[in-house]
Backbone and ligand atoms as CSV (ligand in chain L), in Angstrom:
chain,resi,resn,atom,element,x,y,z
A,1,MET,N,N,9.809,1.861,13.438
A,1,MET,CA,C,10.006,2.077,12.002
A,1,MET,C,C,8.672,2.013,11.261
A,2,ARG,N,N,7.949,0.893,11.428
A,2,ARG,CA,C,6.657,0.787,10.755
A,2,ARG,C,C,5.678,1.818,11.297
A,3,SER,N,N,5.766,2.095,12.587
A,3,SER,CA,C,4.833,3.080,13.143
A,3,SER,C,C,5.148,4.467,12.603
A,4,ARG,N,N,6.440,4.751,12.353
A,4,ARG,CA,C,6.779,6.049,11.753
A,4,ARG,C,C,6.263,6.124,10.321
A,5,PHE,N,N,6.360,5.008,9.579
A,5,PHE,CA,C,5.845,5.016,8.219
A,5,PHE,C,C,4.329,5.288,8.242
A,6,SER,N,N,3.622,4.622,9.142
A,6,SER,CA,C,2.175,4.850,9.254
A,6,SER,C,C,1.884,6.312,9.568
A,7,ALA,N,N,2.733,6.914,10.388
A,7,ALA,CA,C,2.536,8.321,10.734
A,7,ALA,C,C,2.740,9.212,9.517
A,8,PHE,N,N,3.703,8.853,8.647
A,8,PHE,CA,C,3.888,9.615,7.412
A,8,PHE,C,C,2.656,9.486,6.518
A,9,VAL,N,N,2.126,8.250,6.426
A,9,VAL,CA,C,0.956,8.013,5.564
A,9,VAL,C,C,-0.232,8.837,6.042
A,10,THR,N,N,-0.412,8.894,7.347
A,10,THR,CA,C,-1.590,9.582,7.880
A,10,THR,C,C,-1.282,11.031,8.258
A,11,ALA,N,N,-0.081,11.516,7.895
A,11,ALA,CA,C,0.309,12.902,8.180
A,11,ALA,C,C,0.221,13.219,9.673
A,12,ASN,N,N,0.601,12.245,10.475
A,12,ASN,CA,C,0.616,12.422,11.931
A,12,ASN,C,C,1.979,13.021,12.322
A,13,TRP,N,N,2.137,14.321,12.026
A,13,TRP,CA,C,3.472,14.932,12.153
A,13,TRP,C,C,3.945,15.005,13.589
A,14,SER,N,N,3.042,15.104,14.547
A,14,SER,CA,C,3.498,15.168,15.936
A,14,SER,C,C,4.162,13.852,16.334
A,15,TYR,N,N,3.635,12.727,15.808
A,15,TYR,CA,C,4.260,11.436,16.099
A,15,TYR,C,C,5.609,11.330,15.388
A,16,VAL,N,N,5.659,11.773,14.129
A,16,VAL,CA,C,6.920,11.724,13.379
A,16,VAL,C,C,7.997,12.495,14.142
A,17,LEU,N,N,7.648,13.670,14.654
A,17,LEU,CA,C,8.630,14.480,15.389
A,17,LEU,C,C,8.966,13.868,16.745
A,18,ALA,N,N,7.975,13.293,17.393
A,18,ALA,CA,C,8.210,12.713,18.723
A,18,ALA,C,C,9.174,11.532,18.656
A,19,THR,N,N,9.222,10.855,17.498
A,19,THR,CA,C,10.116,9.701,17.353
A,19,THR,C,C,11.372,10.087,16.572
A,20,TRP,N,N,11.649,11.368,16.496
A,20,TRP,CA,C,12.825,11.905,15.802
A,20,TRP,C,C,13.745,12.462,16.872
A,21,HIS,N,N,14.989,12.069,16.875
A,21,HIS,CA,C,15.919,12.553,17.887
A,21,HIS,C,C,15.939,14.088,17.885
A,22,PRO,N,N,15.810,14.720,19.061
A,22,PRO,CA,C,15.724,16.187,19.113
A,22,PRO,C,C,16.865,16.896,18.395
A,23,GLU,N,N,18.054,16.297,18.397
A,23,GLU,CA,C,19.194,16.959,17.738
A,23,GLU,C,C,19.168,16.822,16.221
A,24,HIS,N,N,18.272,16.006,15.709
A,24,HIS,CA,C,18.259,15.755,14.259
A,24,HIS,C,C,16.943,16.151,13.600
A,25,ARG,N,N,16.009,16.706,14.370
A,25,ARG,CA,C,14.720,17.080,13.788
A,25,ARG,C,C,14.878,18.163,12.749
A,26,PRO,N,N,14.014,18.147,11.712
A,26,PRO,CA,C,14.132,19.166,10.652
A,26,PRO,C,C,13.752,20.548,11.170
A,27,ASP,N,N,14.406,21.558,10.633
A,27,ASP,CA,C,14.032,22.940,10.958
A,27,ASP,C,C,12.593,23.172,10.500
A,28,GLY,N,N,11.849,23.874,11.301
A,28,GLY,CA,C,10.480,24.189,10.895
A,28,GLY,C,C,9.454,23.201,11.387
A,29,GLY,N,N,9.917,22.054,11.910
A,29,GLY,CA,C,9.011,21.096,12.556
A,29,GLY,C,C,7.874,20.638,11.670
A,30,GLU,N,N,6.672,20.632,12.237
A,30,GLU,CA,C,5.511,20.063,11.546
A,30,GLU,C,C,5.225,20.763,10.231
A,31,ALA,N,N,5.443,22.078,10.162
A,31,ALA,CA,C,5.140,22.809,8.930
A,31,ALA,C,C,6.027,22.327,7.781
A,32,THR,N,N,7.304,22.092,8.081
A,32,THR,CA,C,8.219,21.595,7.059
A,32,THR,C,C,7.803,20.213,6.575
A,33,LEU,N,N,7.464,19.339,7.515
A,33,LEU,CA,C,7.059,17.981,7.147
A,33,LEU,C,C,5.805,18.015,6.288
A,34,ALA,N,N,4.859,18.865,6.670
A,34,ALA,CA,C,3.599,18.933,5.938
A,34,ALA,C,C,3.827,19.439,4.518
A,35,SER,N,N,4.685,20.454,4.345
A,35,SER,CA,C,4.866,20.981,2.989
A,35,SER,C,C,5.698,20.018,2.148
A,36,ASP,N,N,6.675,19.323,2.766
A,36,ASP,CA,C,7.459,18.335,2.009
A,36,ASP,C,C,6.594,17.204,1.493
A,37,SER,N,N,5.534,16.900,2.205
A,37,SER,CA,C,4.740,15.714,1.867
A,37,SER,C,C,3.631,16.015,0.871
A,38,GLN,N,N,3.475,17.293,0.509
A,38,GLN,CA,C,2.368,17.641,-0.379
A,38,GLN,C,C,2.542,17.095,-1.783
A,39,HIS,N,N,3.792,16.805,-2.145
A,39,HIS,CA,C,4.068,16.470,-3.536
A,39,HIS,C,C,3.784,15.016,-3.862
A,40,GLY,N,N,3.642,14.191,-2.854
A,40,GLY,CA,C,3.441,12.777,-3.147
A,40,GLY,C,C,2.616,12.094,-2.081
A,41,ARG,N,N,2.376,10.820,-2.301
A,41,ARG,CA,C,1.542,10.042,-1.402
A,41,ARG,C,C,2.291,8.741,-1.103
A,42,TRP,N,N,2.524,8.459,0.172
A,42,TRP,CA,C,3.201,7.223,0.545
A,42,TRP,C,C,2.254,6.053,0.366
A,43,LEU,N,N,2.790,4.957,-0.177
A,43,LEU,CA,C,1.930,3.826,-0.526
A,43,LEU,C,C,2.193,2.586,0.302
A,44,SER,N,N,3.452,2.153,0.324
A,44,SER,CA,C,3.741,0.911,1.030
A,44,SER,C,C,5.196,0.882,1.460
A,45,LEU,N,N,5.468,0.028,2.408
A,45,LEU,CA,C,6.797,-0.060,3.015
A,45,LEU,C,C,7.307,-1.486,2.922
A,46,GLN,N,N,8.558,-1.628,2.484
A,46,GLN,CA,C,9.256,-2.909,2.473
A,46,GLN,C,C,10.455,-2.767,3.390
A,47,VAL,N,N,10.474,-3.451,4.519
A,47,VAL,CA,C,11.675,-3.464,5.360
A,47,VAL,C,C,12.594,-4.535,4.807
A,48,LEU,N,N,13.812,-4.140,4.411
A,48,LEU,CA,C,14.713,-5.056,3.716
A,48,LEU,C,C,15.646,-5.771,4.682
A,49,GLU,N,N,16.167,-5.041,5.656
A,49,GLU,CA,C,16.980,-5.662,6.698
A,49,GLU,C,C,17.088,-4.696,7.864
A,50,SER,N,N,17.394,-5.243,9.030
A,50,SER,CA,C,17.522,-4.390,10.203
A,50,SER,C,C,18.441,-5.076,11.197
A,51,GLY,N,N,18.966,-4.287,12.117
A,51,GLY,CA,C,19.854,-4.854,13.113
A,51,GLY,C,C,19.926,-3.958,14.335
A,52,VAL,N,N,20.394,-4.542,15.429
A,52,VAL,CA,C,20.539,-3.804,16.686
A,52,VAL,C,C,21.952,-4.055,17.197
A,53,ALA,N,N,22.609,-2.987,17.656
A,53,ALA,CA,C,23.965,-3.120,18.181
A,53,ALA,C,C,23.958,-4.009,19.430
A,54,SER,N,N,25.130,-4.572,19.746
A,54,SER,CA,C,25.184,-5.537,20.845
A,54,SER,C,C,24.840,-4.894,22.191
A,55,ASP,N,N,25.035,-3.573,22.306
A,55,ASP,CA,C,24.660,-2.915,23.572
A,55,ASP,C,C,23.165,-2.542,23.598
A,56,ASP,N,N,22.441,-2.841,22.524
A,56,ASP,CA,C,20.997,-2.610,22.456
A,56,ASP,C,C,20.625,-1.132,22.552
A,57,GLN,N,N,21.576,-0.253,22.237
A,57,GLN,CA,C,21.302,1.192,22.337
A,57,GLN,C,C,21.207,1.870,20.976
A,58,SER,N,N,21.554,1.160,19.919
A,58,SER,CA,C,21.411,1.736,18.586
A,58,SER,C,C,21.036,0.637,17.607
A,59,GLY,N,N,20.417,1.060,16.521
A,59,GLY,CA,C,19.987,0.093,15.525
A,59,GLY,C,C,19.837,0.754,14.179
A,60,TRP,N,N,19.584,-0.052,13.179
A,60,TRP,CA,C,19.461,0.475,11.829
A,60,TRP,C,C,18.415,-0.339,11.084
A,61,VAL,N,N,17.821,0.308,10.111
A,61,VAL,CA,C,16.810,-0.341,9.267
A,61,VAL,C,C,17.071,0.101,7.834
A,62,ARG,N,N,17.144,-0.843,6.925
A,62,ARG,CA,C,17.198,-0.498,5.503
A,62,ARG,C,C,15.843,-0.832,4.904
A,63,PHE,N,N,15.264,0.120,4.223
A,63,PHE,CA,C,13.899,-0.094,3.733
A,63,PHE,C,C,13.707,0.551,2.365
A,64,CYS,N,N,12.648,0.149,1.731
A,64,CYS,CA,C,12.196,0.831,0.521
A,64,CYS,C,C,10.739,1.225,0.749
A,65,ALA,N,N,10.469,2.506,0.665
A,65,ALA,CA,C,9.099,3.007,0.813
A,65,ALA,C,C,8.642,3.517,-0.551
A,66,TRP,N,N,7.506,3.032,-0.989
A,66,TRP,CA,C,6.987,3.419,-2.306
A,66,TRP,C,C,6.075,4.611,-2.178
A,67,TYR,N,N,6.245,5.547,-3.095
A,67,TYR,CA,C,5.332,6.683,-3.115
A,67,TYR,C,C,5.010,7.074,-4.542
A,68,GLN,N,N,3.966,7.828,-4.662
A,68,GLN,CA,C,3.457,8.201,-5.971
A,68,GLN,C,C,3.323,9.713,-6.015
A,69,ASP,N,N,3.773,10.291,-7.131
A,69,ASP,CA,C,3.523,11.717,-7.336
A,69,ASP,C,C,3.101,11.901,-8.790
A,70,ARG,N,N,3.109,13.132,-9.252
A,70,ARG,CA,C,2.615,13.400,-10.605
A,70,ARG,C,C,3.408,12.664,-11.673
A,71,ASP,N,N,4.687,12.339,-11.370
A,71,ASP,CA,C,5.536,11.691,-12.368
A,71,ASP,C,C,5.409,10.176,-12.371
A,72,GLY,N,N,4.728,9.625,-11.393
A,72,GLY,CA,C,4.589,8.180,-11.345
A,72,GLY,C,C,4.945,7.612,-9.991
A,73,LEU,N,N,5.390,6.382,-10.040
A,73,LEU,CA,C,5.678,5.629,-8.825
A,73,LEU,C,C,7.183,5.673,-8.557
A,74,HIS,N,N,7.566,5.855,-7.293
A,74,HIS,CA,C,8.981,5.932,-6.954
A,74,HIS,C,C,9.258,5.067,-5.731
A,75,GLY,N,N,10.475,4.545,-5.695
A,75,GLY,CA,C,10.912,3.806,-4.513
A,75,GLY,C,C,11.933,4.629,-3.760
A,76,HIS,N,N,11.678,4.896,-2.485
A,76,HIS,CA,C,12.619,5.637,-1.639
A,76,HIS,C,C,13.399,4.601,-0.835
A,77,HIS,N,N,14.674,4.430,-1.196
A,77,HIS,CA,C,15.518,3.405,-0.576
A,77,HIS,C,C,16.421,4.104,0.426
A,78,GLU,N,N,16.353,3.723,1.671
A,78,GLU,CA,C,17.065,4.450,2.727
A,78,GLU,C,C,17.587,3.512,3.790
A,79,MET,N,N,18.749,3.894,4.331
A,79,MET,CA,C,19.286,3.260,5.536
A,79,MET,C,C,19.074,4.241,6.679
A,80,SER,N,N,18.241,3.878,7.623
A,80,SER,CA,C,17.918,4.753,8.754
A,80,SER,C,C,18.634,4.286,10.008
A,81,GLN,N,N,19.098,5.265,10.771
A,81,GLN,CA,C,19.744,4.960,12.048
A,81,GLN,C,C,18.808,5.339,13.195
A,82,PHE,N,N,18.786,4.496,14.206
A,82,PHE,CA,C,17.957,4.751,15.382
A,82,PHE,C,C,18.817,4.606,16.642
A,83,VAL,N,N,18.471,5.364,17.650
A,83,VAL,CA,C,19.107,5.164,18.957
A,83,VAL,C,C,18.016,5.117,20.032
A,84,ARG,N,N,18.364,4.546,21.155
A,84,ARG,CA,C,17.434,4.581,22.278
A,84,ARG,C,C,17.605,5.896,23.024
A,85,LEU,N,N,16.476,6.521,23.291
A,85,LEU,CA,C,16.488,7.768,24.057
A,85,LEU,C,C,15.429,7.602,25.139
A,86,ASP,N,N,15.842,7.637,26.377
A,86,ASP,CA,C,14.927,7.369,27.498
A,86,ASP,C,C,14.144,6.075,27.272
A,87,GLY,N,N,14.822,5.082,26.704
A,87,GLY,CA,C,14.182,3.772,26.540
A,87,GLY,C,C,13.415,3.581,25.247
A,88,CYS,N,N,13.182,4.678,24.492
A,88,CYS,CA,C,12.399,4.562,23.259
A,88,CYS,C,C,13.302,4.729,22.042
A,89,TRP,N,N,12.991,3.989,20.993
A,89,TRP,CA,C,13.763,4.122,19.757
A,89,TRP,C,C,13.392,5.426,19.067
A,90,VAL,N,N,14.404,6.206,18.699
A,90,VAL,CA,C,14.161,7.438,17.943
A,90,VAL,C,C,15.086,7.475,16.732
A,91,TYR,N,N,14.579,8.101,15.679
A,91,TYR,CA,C,15.298,8.216,14.415
A,91,TYR,C,C,16.359,9.308,14.523
A,92,THR,N,N,17.567,9.019,14.045
A,92,THR,CA,C,18.600,10.058,14.040
A,92,THR,C,C,18.879,10.526,12.614
A,93,LEU,N,N,19.480,9.660,11.805
A,93,LEU,CA,C,19.873,10.061,10.459
A,93,LEU,C,C,19.476,8.989,9.453
A,94,GLY,N,N,19.235,9.445,8.254
A,94,GLY,CA,C,18.958,8.515,7.167
A,94,GLY,C,C,19.887,8.787,6.014
A,95,GLN,N,N,20.357,7.715,5.401
A,95,GLN,CA,C,21.200,7.858,4.206
A,95,GLN,C,C,20.383,7.377,3.012
A,96,PHE,N,N,20.171,8.267,2.045
A,96,PHE,CA,C,19.400,7.880,0.873
A,96,PHE,C,C,20.286,7.054,-0.052
A,97,LEU,N,N,19.743,5.978,-0.551
A,97,LEU,CA,C,20.495,5.053,-1.391
A,97,LEU,C,C,19.850,4.976,-2.764
A,98,ALA,N,N,20.664,4.635,-3.754
A,98,ALA,CA,C,20.103,4.407,-5.089
A,98,ALA,C,C,19.192,3.183,-5.021
A,99,LEU,N,N,18.211,3.165,-5.874
A,99,LEU,CA,C,17.273,2.047,-5.901
A,99,LEU,C,C,17.812,0.975,-6.848
A,100,PRO,N,N,18.263,-0.155,-6.298
A,100,PRO,CA,C,18.824,-1.174,-7.184
A,100,PRO,C,C,17.726,-1.853,-8.006
A,101,LYS,N,N,18.113,-2.324,-9.180
A,101,LYS,CA,C,17.152,-3.004,-10.050
A,101,LYS,C,C,16.475,-4.168,-9.341
A,102,SER,N,N,17.230,-4.787,-8.415
A,102,SER,CA,C,16.680,-5.959,-7.732
A,102,SER,C,C,15.452,-5.614,-6.901
A,103,LEU,N,N,15.295,-4.335,-6.560
A,103,LEU,CA,C,14.122,-3.950,-5.761
A,103,LEU,C,C,12.925,-3.616,-6.634
A,104,LEU,N,N,13.164,-3.441,-7.919
A,104,LEU,CA,C,12.042,-3.105,-8.787
A,104,LEU,C,C,11.188,-4.348,-9.006
A,105,PRO,N,N,9.896,-4.213,-8.811
A,105,PRO,CA,C,9.045,-5.373,-9.027
A,105,PRO,C,C,8.981,-5.723,-10.507
A,106,GLY,N,N,8.854,-7.000,-10.811
A,106,GLY,CA,C,8.689,-7.429,-12.199
A,106,GLY,C,C,7.302,-7.058,-12.705
A,107,PRO,N,N,7.110,-7.149,-14.021
A,107,PRO,CA,C,5.827,-6.735,-14.598
A,107,PRO,C,C,4.634,-7.533,-14.084
A,108,ASN,N,N,4.895,-8.765,-13.638
A,108,ASN,CA,C,3.781,-9.583,-13.151
A,108,ASN,C,C,3.629,-9.544,-11.636
A,109,ALA,N,N,4.514,-8.781,-10.973
A,109,ALA,CA,C,4.436,-8.669,-9.511
A,109,ALA,C,C,3.299,-7.720,-9.142
A,110,PRO,N,N,2.779,-7.865,-7.911
A,110,PRO,CA,C,1.741,-6.917,-7.483
A,110,PRO,C,C,2.287,-5.496,-7.454
A,111,CYS,N,N,1.517,-4.559,-7.909
A,111,CYS,CA,C,1.959,-3.170,-7.957
A,111,CYS,C,C,2.202,-2.651,-6.535
A,112,PRO,N,N,3.330,-1.946,-6.296
A,112,PRO,CA,C,3.611,-1.416,-4.950
A,112,PRO,C,C,2.567,-0.412,-4.463
A,113,CYS,N,N,1.731,0.090,-5.360
A,113,CYS,CA,C,0.731,1.065,-4.915
A,113,CYS,C,C,-0.358,0.413,-4.079
A,114,GLY,N,N,-0.407,-0.937,-4.100
A,114,GLY,CA,C,-1.375,-1.618,-3.242
A,114,GLY,C,C,-2.734,-1.827,-3.894
A,115,SER,N,N,-2.817,-1.618,-5.204
A,115,SER,CA,C,-4.093,-1.757,-5.903
A,115,SER,C,C,-4.533,-3.214,-5.975
A,116,GLY,N,N,-3.557,-4.155,-5.845
A,116,GLY,CA,C,-3.868,-5.564,-6.023
A,116,GLY,C,C,-3.698,-6.018,-7.465
A,117,LYS,N,N,-3.468,-5.060,-8.375
A,117,LYS,CA,C,-3.258,-5.422,-9.781
A,117,LYS,C,C,-1.790,-5.720,-10.025
A,118,LYS,N,N,-1.521,-6.392,-11.150
A,118,LYS,CA,C,-0.130,-6.578,-11.558
A,118,LYS,C,C,0.430,-5.229,-11.989
A,119,LEU,N,N,1.750,-5.084,-11.776
A,119,LEU,CA,C,2.394,-3.804,-12.107
A,119,LEU,C,C,2.138,-3.401,-13.558
A,120,LYS,N,N,2.250,-4.368,-14.472
A,120,LYS,CA,C,2.131,-4.025,-15.895
A,120,LYS,C,C,0.735,-3.524,-16.249
A,121,LYS,N,N,-0.252,-3.837,-15.382
A,121,LYS,CA,C,-1.612,-3.360,-15.649
A,121,LYS,C,C,-1.987,-2.198,-14.746
A,122,CYS,N,N,-0.954,-1.653,-14.056
A,122,CYS,CA,C,-1.279,-0.598,-13.089
A,122,CYS,C,C,-0.373,0.610,-13.329
A,123,CYS,N,N,0.460,0.974,-12.337
A,123,CYS,CA,C,1.199,2.233,-12.421
A,123,CYS,C,C,2.316,2.246,-13.464
A,124,ARG,N,N,2.863,1.070,-13.752
A,124,ARG,CA,C,3.897,0.936,-14.792
A,124,ARG,C,C,5.140,1.772,-14.576
A,125,HIS,N,N,5.006,3.077,-14.720
A,125,HIS,CA,C,6.206,3.915,-14.697
A,125,HIS,C,C,6.810,3.962,-13.294
A,126,ILE,N,N,8.025,3.457,-13.171
A,126,ILE,CA,C,8.728,3.520,-11.896
A,126,ILE,C,C,10.027,4.255,-12.101
A,127,GLY,N,N,10.271,5.251,-11.287
A,127,GLY,CA,C,11.516,6.003,-11.430
A,127,GLY,C,C,12.110,6.324,-10.109
L,1,ZN,ZN,ZN,-0.308,0.755,-9.100
């Protein structure tokens, strides 16, 4: 999960695809991923909860990934499903979730963009 996020940050599309279940990969492969990512910049990842099924063959991660685009700062809240394929965890499906107020940082919290400043003195606009 964290390694996939790092791959998104560094635009390592071959890694993103390699850890994506073959039956669920996006049409267009690397080109699609590259054009989808042009609009924003991934900033930071918060893993909120995760679990593994008792047979150790499937798992899930709920996370919030912060990104920035021309409109400001956004939180991408998602429940991702993973399965083991030849022993390695691969991403199958993600369900996009609304961003609850509880995930929004307070004005005095560190800004999710990673600047080290308080939110109120940094990106401010979160949508
Ligand atoms: Zn900021």
